[in-house]
C-alpha positions as CSV (number, residue, x, y, z in Angstrom):
1,M,11.8,-18.8,-117.8
2,S,13.3,-21.9,-119.1
3,S,15.3,-24.3,-116.9
4,Y,17.2,-25.7,-119.8
5,R,20.8,-26.7,-119.0
6,P,23.1,-27.9,-121.7
7,S,25.1,-31.1,-121.2
8,L,28.6,-30.8,-120.0
9,I,29.9,-31.7,-123.5
10,G,27.5,-29.2,-125.0
11,S,28.9,-26.5,-122.7
12,A,32.5,-27.5,-123.7
13,L,31.7,-27.5,-127.4
14,R,30.0,-24.1,-127.2
15,A,33.1,-22.7,-125.4
16,I,35.3,-24.1,-128.1
17,A,33.1,-22.6,-130.9
18,A,32.8,-19.3,-129.2
19,T,36.5,-18.8,-128.5
20,P,38.5,-17.0,-131.1
21,N,41.5,-18.9,-132.4
22,A,45.1,-17.5,-132.4
23,L,46.7,-20.7,-133.5
24,F,47.5,-20.3,-137.2
25,D,49.5,-23.4,-137.9
26,D,47.0,-25.7,-139.8
27,A,48.8,-29.0,-138.7
28,R,48.8,-28.0,-135.1
29,Y,45.2,-26.7,-135.2
30,E,44.2,-30.1,-136.6
31,A,46.1,-32.0,-133.9
32,E,45.4,-29.8,-130.9
33,V,41.9,-28.4,-131.6
34,L,40.0,-30.4,-134.2
35,A,41.1,-33.9,-133.2
36,P,40.3,-33.4,-129.5
37,T,37.0,-31.7,-130.4
38,R,36.1,-34.8,-132.5
39,R,37.0,-37.0,-129.4
40,L,34.5,-35.0,-127.4
41,R,31.8,-35.5,-130.0
42,K,32.5,-39.2,-130.0
43,L,32.4,-39.3,-126.2
44,S,29.0,-37.5,-126.4
45,E,27.7,-40.3,-128.5
46,E,29.0,-42.9,-126.0
47,I,27.4,-41.1,-123.0
48,G,24.1,-40.6,-124.8
49,G,21.5,-39.1,-122.5
50,S,23.3,-40.2,-119.4
51,S,25.3,-38.1,-117.0
52,P,29.0,-38.4,-117.5
53,S,31.0,-40.2,-114.8
54,D,33.5,-38.2,-112.7
55,A,36.3,-39.6,-115.0
56,Q,34.4,-38.6,-118.1
57,S,33.7,-35.2,-116.6
58,K,37.4,-34.7,-115.9
59,E,38.3,-35.8,-119.4
60,I,35.8,-33.3,-120.9
61,V,37.0,-30.3,-118.8
62,D,40.7,-31.2,-119.2
63,T,40.2,-31.6,-123.0
64,L,38.5,-28.2,-123.1
65,R,41.4,-26.7,-121.2
66,G,43.9,-28.2,-123.7
67,I,42.0,-26.9,-126.6
68,L,41.7,-23.4,-125.2
69,E,45.4,-23.4,-124.5
70,A,46.1,-24.6,-128.0
71,K,44.0,-21.7,-129.4
72,R,46.2,-19.4,-127.3
73,V,43.5,-18.0,-125.2
74,E,44.8,-15.9,-122.2
75,S,45.0,-17.8,-119.0
76,D,42.5,-15.6,-117.2
77,E,39.9,-16.2,-119.9
78,I,40.5,-20.0,-119.8
79,R,40.1,-19.9,-116.0
80,D,36.9,-17.9,-116.3
81,R,35.4,-20.2,-119.0
82,L,36.3,-23.4,-117.0
83,A,35.0,-21.9,-113.7
84,E,31.7,-21.1,-115.4
85,I,31.3,-24.6,-116.7
86,V,32.4,-26.2,-113.4
87,D,29.9,-24.1,-111.5
88,L,27.0,-24.8,-114.0
89,H,27.6,-28.5,-113.9
90,E,28.4,-28.7,-110.2
91,L,31.9,-30.1,-110.6
92,Q,33.5,-28.2,-107.8
93,S,34.6,-31.4,-106.0
94,L,36.6,-32.4,-109.1
95,Y,38.0,-28.9,-109.6
96,P,38.2,-27.1,-106.2
97,E,40.7,-24.6,-107.7
98,L,37.9,-23.4,-110.0
99,A,35.3,-23.1,-107.3
100,P,34.2,-19.5,-106.5
101,A,36.2,-18.0,-103.7
102,R,34.4,-17.7,-100.5
103,S,34.0,-14.3,-98.9
104,E,36.2,-13.9,-95.9
105,T,33.6,-11.8,-94.1
106,R,30.7,-13.6,-92.5
107,P,27.2,-12.1,-92.4
108,G,27.0,-9.8,-89.5
109,A,30.8,-9.6,-89.0
110,A,32.4,-6.2,-88.8
111,P,34.3,-5.3,-92.0
């Protein structure tokens, strides 16, 4: 089994490409989806093979959130996609609201 893990920007770009678009205004699509996606690609070139800083990680995730909102993705799906990326890239300290909920029952505790 491969241990390949895409970069944070790679994960964001994949989410953008895989998410259907419901924004049919060409000018808004250019401004709210394509332009931010190009900024992510440029940031990817700047980062190169390094890990992004916390500030860059927040920029990437926040940009992805804005793009998904612009594409009119339902809020539950946006949360799920962001939570998956936050978990994969261990960004829970930056996005505690997207961290998996902890079970309220402890091992050995009565239900």
